[in-house]
MOPAC internal coordinates of N, CA, C and O (Angstrom, degrees):
PM7 1SCF
backbone

  N    0.0000 0     0.00 0     0.00 0    0    0    0
  C    1.5198 1     0.00 0     0.00 0    1    0    0
  C    1.4516 1   111.20 1     0.00 0    2    1    0
  O    1.2310 1   122.52 1   -18.20 1    3    2    1
  N    1.3201 1   112.79 1   161.80 1    3    2    1
  C    1.5220 1   120.81 1   174.28 1    5    3    2
  C    1.4457 1   109.96 1   -64.37 1    6    5    3
  O    1.2310 1   119.63 1   -37.67 1    7    6    5
  N    1.2491 1   118.32 1   142.33 1    7    6    5
  C    1.4353 1   121.51 1  -178.38 1    9    7    6
  C    1.5594 1   109.17 1   -74.73 1   10    9    7
  O    1.2310 1   120.68 1   151.02 1   11   10    9
  N    1.2075 1   116.30 1   -28.98 1   11   10    9
  C    1.4675 1   117.27 1   173.13 1   13   11   10
  C    1.5067 1   117.17 1   -68.31 1   14   13   11
  O    1.2310 1   120.22 1   144.77 1   15   14   13
  N    1.2118 1   117.19 1   -35.23 1   15   14   13
  C    1.4791 1   116.06 1   174.96 1   17   15   14
  C    1.5994 1   109.35 1   -81.66 1   18   17   15
  O    1.2310 1   119.58 1   164.27 1   19   18   17
  N    1.1329 1   118.41 1   -15.73 1   19   18   17
  C    1.5391 1   117.70 1   172.44 1   21   19   18
  C    1.5812 1   110.67 1   -84.27 1   22   21   19
  O    1.2310 1   119.29 1   157.86 1   23   22   21
  N    1.2578 1   118.96 1   -22.14 1   23   22   21
  C    1.5773 1   125.29 1   176.02 1   25   23   22
  C    1.5159 1   110.55 1   -78.80 1   26   25   23
  O    1.2310 1   119.92 1   150.68 1   27   26   25
  N    1.1854 1   117.76 1   -29.32 1   27   26   25
  C    1.4093 1   125.80 1  -172.65 1   29   27   26
  C    1.5213 1   113.15 1   -81.49 1   30   29   27
  O    1.2310 1   118.10 1   -62.72 1   31   30   29
  N    1.3405 1   121.22 1   117.28 1   31   30   29
  C    1.4494 1   123.63 1  -171.10 1   33   31   30
  C    1.6579 1    99.22 1   -95.40 1   34   33   31
  O    1.2310 1   124.06 1   -64.96 1   35   34   33
  N    1.4439 1   109.82 1   115.04 1   35   34   33
  C    1.4625 1   118.24 1   179.35 1   37   35   34
  C    1.6541 1   115.81 1   -51.36 1   38   37   35
  O    1.2310 1   126.16 1   139.97 1   39   38   37
  N    1.3353 1   105.77 1   -40.03 1   39   38   37
  C    1.4588 1   113.83 1  -178.35 1   41   39   38
  C    1.5391 1   116.67 1   -60.93 1   42   41   39
  O    1.2310 1   123.40 1   141.61 1   43   42   41
  N    1.3711 1   111.09 1   -38.39 1   43   42   41
  C    1.5161 1   116.00 1   176.65 1   45   43   42
  C    1.4974 1   112.64 1   -72.52 1   46   45   43
  O    1.2310 1   116.60 1   165.01 1   47   46   45
  N    1.3123 1   124.07 1   -14.99 1   47   46   45
  C    1.4555 1   124.33 1   171.60 1   49   47   46
  C    1.5060 1   114.04 1   -76.46 1   50   49   47
  O    1.2310 1   118.48 1   147.32 1   51   50   49
  N    1.2548 1   120.51 1   -32.68 1   51   50   49
  C    1.4382 1   129.37 1  -176.64 1   53   51   50
  C    1.5681 1   103.82 1   -66.80 1   54   53   51
  O    1.2310 1   123.56 1   -37.10 1   55   54   53
  N    1.4447 1   110.78 1   142.90 1   55   54   53
  C    1.5687 1   112.96 1   175.50 1   57   55   54
  C    1.6064 1   106.18 1   -70.03 1   58   57   55
  O    1.2310 1   124.48 1   -15.48 1   59   58   57
  N    1.1797 1   109.00 1   164.52 1   59   58   57
  C    1.4082 1   119.76 1  -173.42 1   61   59   58
  C    1.7175 1   109.68 1   -67.42 1   62   61   59
  O    1.2310 1   128.11 1   131.20 1   63   62   61
  N    1.3723 1   101.99 1   -48.80 1   63   62   61
  C    1.4923 1   109.12 1   175.49 1   65   63   62
  C    1.5181 1   105.89 1  -111.63 1   66   65   63
  O    1.2310 1   119.79 1   -56.83 1   67   66   65
  N    1.4924 1   118.01 1   123.17 1   67   66   65
  C    1.3907 1   110.05 1  -168.12 1   69   67   66
  C    1.5467 1   112.08 1   -76.22 1   70   69   67
  O    1.2310 1   118.16 1   171.99 1   71   70   69
  N    1.3981 1   121.12 1    -8.01 1   71   70   69
  C    1.4534 1   116.89 1   176.08 1   73   71   70
  C    1.5146 1   115.62 1  -102.26 1   74   73   71
  O    1.2310 1   120.82 1  -160.64 1   75   74   73
  N    1.2444 1   116.03 1    19.36 1   75   74   73
  C    1.5633 1   118.01 1  -179.63 1   77   75   74
  C    1.4410 1   110.81 1   -58.73 1   78   77   75
  O    1.2310 1   118.59 1   137.52 1   79   78   77
  N    1.3105 1   120.29 1   -42.48 1   79   78   77
  C    1.5166 1   125.59 1  -178.04 1   81   79   78
  C    1.5647 1   110.02 1   -69.04 1   82   81   79
  O    1.2310 1   120.96 1   145.41 1   83   82   81
  N    1.3109 1   115.77 1   -34.59 1   83   82   81
  C    1.4657 1   119.17 1  -179.26 1   85   83   82
  C    1.5515 1   105.12 1   -70.74 1   86   85   83
  O    1.2310 1   120.23 1   137.37 1   87   86   85
  N    1.2944 1   117.16 1   -42.63 1   87   86   85
  C    1.5268 1   117.67 1  -178.79 1   89   87   86
  C    1.5543 1   104.19 1   -63.02 1   90   89   87
  O    1.2310 1   119.37 1   135.06 1   91   90   89
  N    1.2567 1   118.81 1   -44.94 1   91   90   89
  C    1.4444 1   115.85 1  -176.53 1   93   91   90
  C    1.4704 1   115.53 1   -59.95 1   94   93   91
  O    1.2310 1   121.91 1   134.54 1   95   94   93
  N    1.4813 1   113.95 1   -45.46 1   95   94   93
  C    1.3360 1   117.53 1  -175.58 1   97   95   94
  C    1.6536 1   111.47 1   -70.15 1   98   97   95
  O    1.2310 1   117.06 1   154.97 1   99   98   97
  N    1.2168 1   123.20 1   -25.03 1   99   98   97
  C    1.2941 1   127.28 1  -176.39 1  101   99   98
  C    1.4431 1   117.95 1   -93.43 1  102  101   99
  O    1.2310 1   121.76 1   165.77 1  103  102  101
  N    1.3297 1   114.24 1   -14.23 1  103  102  101
  C    1.4773 1   119.32 1  -172.66 1  105  103  102
  C    1.4558 1   111.70 1   -63.24 1  106  105  103
  O    1.2310 1   120.82 1   142.00 1  107  106  105
  N    1.3427 1   116.03 1   -38.00 1  107  106  105
  C    1.5885 1   119.79 1  -177.69 1  109  107  106
  C    1.5681 1   109.75 1   -70.23 1  110  109  107
  O    1.2310 1   122.13 1   145.50 1  111  110  109
  N    1.4228 1   113.52 1   -34.50 1  111  110  109
  C    1.4178 1   114.24 1   177.73 1  113  111  110
  C    1.5332 1   113.82 1   -76.25 1  114  113  111
  O    1.2310 1   119.95 1   155.83 1  115  114  113
  N    1.2802 1   117.71 1   -24.17 1  115  114  113
  C    1.5454 1   123.02 1   177.97 1  117  115  114
  C    1.5103 1   104.99 1   -70.33 1  118  117  115
  O    1.2310 1   121.50 1   134.60 1  119  118  117
  N    1.2318 1   114.73 1   -45.40 1  119  118  117
  C    1.4708 1   116.69 1  -173.69 1  121  119  118
  C    1.6279 1   110.85 1   -67.46 1  122  121  119
  O    1.2310 1   120.83 1   142.75 1  123  122  121
  N    1.3567 1   116.03 1   -37.25 1  123  122  121
  C    1.4269 1   118.13 1   174.35 1  125  123  122
  C    1.6837 1   109.33 1   -65.25 1  126  125  123
  O    1.2310 1   123.12 1   138.28 1  127  126  125
  N    1.2473 1   111.63 1   -41.72 1  127  126  125
  C    1.4737 1   117.77 1   175.75 1  129  127  126
  C    1.4886 1   113.26 1   -56.38 1  130  129  127
  O    1.2310 1   121.93 1   134.33 1  131  130  129
  N    1.3352 1   113.91 1   -45.67 1  131  130  129
  C    1.5111 1   120.89 1  -173.61 1  133  131  130
  C    1.6566 1   106.34 1   -69.37 1  134  133  131
  O    1.2310 1   120.80 1   146.14 1  135  134  133
  N    1.3574 1   116.07 1   -33.86 1  135  134  133
  C    1.5175 1   118.66 1   176.40 1  137  135  134
  C    1.5423 1   105.24 1   -63.71 1  138  137  135
  O    1.2310 1   119.84 1   127.25 1  139  138  137
  N    1.3378 1   117.91 1   -52.75 1  139  138  137
  C    1.4393 1   121.46 1  -177.66 1  141  139  138
  C    1.4331 1   115.14 1   -57.51 1  142  141  139
  O    1.2310 1   118.85 1   141.54 1  143  142  141
  N    1.4306 1   119.79 1   -38.46 1  143  142  141
  C    1.3078 1   123.89 1  -179.56 1  145  143  142
  C    1.4799 1   112.18 1   -66.60 1  146  145  143
  O    1.2310 1   121.07 1   134.46 1  147  146  145
  N    1.3233 1   115.55 1   -45.54 1  147  146  145
  C    1.4930 1   121.08 1   177.34 1  149  147  146
  C    1.4944 1   110.50 1   -63.62 1  150  149  147
  O    1.2310 1   118.17 1   145.90 1  151  150  149
  N    1.2632 1   121.09 1   -34.10 1  151  150  149
  C    1.4998 1   122.44 1   176.44 1  153  151  150
  C    1.5002 1   107.47 1   -68.70 1  154  153  151
  O    1.2310 1   119.06 1   132.24 1  155  154  153
  N    1.2340 1   119.40 1   -47.76 1  155  154  153
  C    1.4926 1   121.77 1  -178.93 1  157  155  154
  C    1.5550 1   107.33 1   -58.86 1  158  157  155
  O    1.2310 1   119.11 1   131.35 1  159  158  157
  N    1.2455 1   119.31 1   -48.65 1  159  158  157
  C    1.5898 1   120.71 1  -178.80 1  161  159  158
  C    1.4709 1   108.11 1   -61.31 1  162  161  159
  O    1.2310 1   119.70 1   143.53 1  163  162  161
  N    1.3223 1   118.18 1   -36.47 1  163  162  161
  C    1.4813 1   117.32 1  -179.45 1  165  163  162
  C    1.5506 1   111.12 1   -71.21 1  166  165  163
  O    1.2310 1   121.32 1   142.27 1  167  166  165
  N    1.3169 1   115.07 1   -37.73 1  167  166  165
  C    1.4471 1   118.47 1  -177.92 1  169  167  166
  C    1.6745 1   106.62 1   -71.61 1  170  169  167
  O    1.2310 1   120.05 1   139.31 1  171  170  169
  N    1.3423 1   117.51 1   -40.69 1  171  170  169
  C    1.4131 1   114.58 1   177.60 1  173  171  170
  C    1.5837 1   114.86 1   -70.88 1  174  173  171
  O    1.2310 1   120.32 1   148.12 1  175  174  173
  N    1.3310 1   117.00 1   -31.88 1  175  174  173
  C    1.4107 1   113.43 1   169.78 1  177  175  174
  C    1.4889 1   114.03 1   -67.22 1  178  177  175
  O    1.2310 1   118.85 1   142.34 1  179  178  177
  N    1.3291 1   119.80 1   -37.66 1  179  178  177
  C    1.5388 1   121.05 1   177.58 1  181  179  178
  C    1.5089 1   107.66 1   -62.11 1  182  181  179
  O    1.2310 1   117.42 1   137.38 1  183  182  181
  N    1.2571 1   122.52 1   -42.62 1  183  182  181
  C    1.5420 1   126.94 1  -179.18 1  185  183  182
  C    1.4882 1   109.37 1   -61.21 1  186  185  183
  O    1.2310 1   121.19 1   135.47 1  187  186  185
  N    1.3945 1   115.32 1   -44.53 1  187  186  185
  C    1.4681 1   118.98 1  -179.72 1  189  187  186
  C    1.5549 1   111.14 1   -68.04 1  190  189  187
  O    1.2310 1   120.59 1   143.09 1  191  190  189
  N    1.2407 1   116.47 1   -36.91 1  191  190  189
  C    1.4800 1   120.47 1   178.47 1  193  191  190
  C    1.5531 1   108.41 1   -61.13 1  194  193  191
  O    1.2310 1   123.50 1   127.88 1  195  194  193
  N    1.2671 1   110.90 1   -52.12 1  195  194  193
  C    1.5189 1   120.53 1  -177.01 1  197  195  194
  C    1.4824 1   109.83 1   -60.69 1  198  197  195
  O    1.2310 1   118.83 1   144.26 1  199  198  197
  N    1.3080 1   119.83 1   -35.74 1  199  198  197
  C    1.5488 1   121.00 1  -175.02 1  201  199  198
  C    1.5947 1   105.90 1   -80.69 1  202  201  199
  O    1.2310 1   120.45 1   152.23 1  203  202  201
  N    1.2602 1   116.74 1   -27.77 1  203  202  201
  C    1.5094 1   122.47 1   179.30 1  205  203  202
  C    1.6770 1   102.43 1   -73.12 1  206  205  203
  O    1.2310 1   119.32 1   132.83 1  207  206  205
  N    1.3087 1   118.90 1   -47.17 1  207  206  205
  C    1.4371 1   118.83 1   179.00 1  209  207  206
  C    1.5171 1   108.61 1   -62.00 1  210  209  207
  O    1.2310 1   119.34 1   135.05 1  211  210  209
  N    1.3135 1   118.86 1   -44.95 1  211  210  209
  C    1.5342 1   114.62 1   177.94 1  213  211  210
  C    1.6113 1   110.39 1   -66.73 1  214  213  211
  O    1.2310 1   119.05 1   148.52 1  215  214  213
  N    1.2245 1   119.41 1   -31.48 1  215  214  213
  C    1.2915 1   121.10 1  -177.61 1  217  215  214
  C    1.6950 1   107.37 1   -68.02 1  218  217  215
  O    1.2310 1   124.08 1   136.68 1  219  218  217
  N    1.2699 1   109.78 1   -43.32 1  219  218  217
  C    1.5836 1   114.00 1   178.97 1  221  219  218
  C    1.4891 1   109.91 1   -64.31 1  222  221  219
  O    1.2310 1   119.14 1   141.63 1  223  222  221
  N    1.3395 1   119.25 1   -38.37 1  223  222  221
  C    1.3681 1   124.82 1  -179.45 1  225  223  222
  C    1.7017 1   108.86 1   -59.56 1  226  225  223
  O    1.2310 1   124.35 1   132.45 1  227  226  225
  N    1.2928 1   109.26 1   -47.55 1  227  226  225
  C    1.4871 1   120.12 1  -175.94 1  229  227  226
  C    1.5907 1   106.49 1   -58.10 1  230  229  227
  O    1.2310 1   122.71 1   129.33 1  231  230  229
  N    1.4252 1   112.41 1   -50.67 1  231  230  229
  C    1.5049 1   117.24 1  -178.77 1  233  231  230
  C    1.4458 1   109.98 1   -65.29 1  234  233  231
  O    1.2310 1   116.64 1   145.83 1  235  234  233
  N    1.2017 1   124.00 1   -34.17 1  235  234  233
  C    1.4980 1   127.86 1   178.79 1  237  235  234
  C    1.4945 1   106.90 1   -63.72 1  238  237  235
  O    1.2310 1   119.76 1   121.71 1  239  238  237
  N    1.2476 1   118.06 1   -58.29 1  239  238  237
  C    1.4826 1   126.98 1   179.37 1  241  239  238
  C    1.6077 1   111.21 1   -58.33 1  242  241  239
  O    1.2310 1   119.94 1   138.65 1  243  242  241
  N    1.2924 1   117.72 1   -41.35 1  243  242  241
  C    1.3676 1   117.13 1  -179.20 1  245  243  242
  C    1.6254 1   110.66 1   -70.19 1  246  245  243
  O    1.2310 1   122.75 1   136.73 1  247  246  245
  N    1.3504 1   112.33 1   -43.27 1  247  246  245
  C    1.4760 1   115.26 1   175.60 1  249  247  246
  C    1.6914 1   109.92 1   -62.69 1  250  249  247
  O    1.2310 1   118.56 1   148.04 1  251  250  249
  N    1.1945 1   120.35 1   -31.96 1  251  250  249
  C    1.4038 1   118.51 1   169.86 1  253  251  250
  C    1.3700 1   121.80 1   -64.54 1  254  253  251
  O    1.2310 1   122.45 1   139.08 1  255  254  253
  N    1.4893 1   112.91 1   -40.92 1  255  254  253
  C    1.3996 1   113.57 1   172.11 1  257  255  254
  C    1.5009 1   119.42 1   -72.92 1  258  257  255
  O    1.2310 1   123.18 1   153.30 1  259  258  257
  N    1.2617 1   111.51 1   -26.70 1  259  258  257
  C    1.5587 1   117.40 1   167.43 1  261  259  258
  C    1.4622 1   114.21 1   -58.75 1  262  261  259
  O    1.2310 1   121.95 1   135.63 1  263  262  261
  N    1.2935 1   113.87 1   -44.37 1  263  262  261
  C    1.5228 1   123.87 1  -179.81 1  265  263  262
  C    1.5126 1   106.76 1   -65.86 1  266  265  263
  O    1.2310 1   118.18 1   137.84 1  267  266  265
  N    1.2820 1   121.08 1   -42.16 1  267  266  265
  C    1.4258 1   121.72 1  -178.50 1  269  267  266
  C    1.4564 1   111.08 1   -73.19 1  270  269  267
  O    1.2310 1   119.60 1   149.24 1  271  270  269
  N    1.2774 1   118.37 1   -30.76 1  271  270  269
  C    1.4875 1   123.53 1  -178.95 1  273  271  270
  C    1.5770 1   106.19 1   -68.68 1  274  273  271
  O    1.2310 1   121.22 1   137.24 1  275  274  273
  N    1.3128 1   115.28 1   -42.76 1  275  274  273
  C    1.4263 1   119.11 1   176.71 1  277  275  274
  C    1.4784 1   113.67 1   -66.38 1  278  277  275
  O    1.2310 1   115.18 1   141.77 1  279  278  277
  N    1.1699 1   126.74 1   -38.23 1  279  278  277
  C    1.3863 1   133.46 1   170.82 1  281  279  278
  C    1.5165 1   111.89 1   -56.25 1  282  281  279
  O    1.2310 1   116.41 1   140.53 1  283  282  281
  N    1.1930 1   124.43 1   -39.47 1  283  282  281
  C    1.4590 1   136.41 1   174.45 1  285  283  282
  C    1.5082 1   112.30 1   -62.09 1  286  285  283
  O    1.2310 1   124.32 1   137.41 1  287  286  285
  N    1.3901 1   109.32 1   -42.59 1  287  286  285
  C    1.4142 1   111.23 1  -177.71 1  289  287  286
  C    1.6183 1   113.60 1   -77.02 1  290  289  287
  O    1.2310 1   120.76 1   159.50 1  291  290  289
  N    1.1318 1   116.14 1   -20.50 1  291  290  289
  C    1.4776 1   121.83 1  -177.81 1  293  291  290
  C    1.5563 1   112.10 1   -76.15 1  294  293  291
  O    1.2310 1   120.10 1   180.00 1  295  294  293

């Protein structure tokens, strides 16, 4: 064998943590995904609050109409 390949220790060539490059490459995408996830959660929460408000208004209006109908019957 070649003396150069015999002198080189293959373990010293490997990165200390085998996934360091994966973390580096994925970090930017993860940040973008976290922002999109937070935005989606906020939008879903906003929609739920609006639907609950609308539902509360419907219930209040219906109960007022029911009360008015009962007054008319008396």
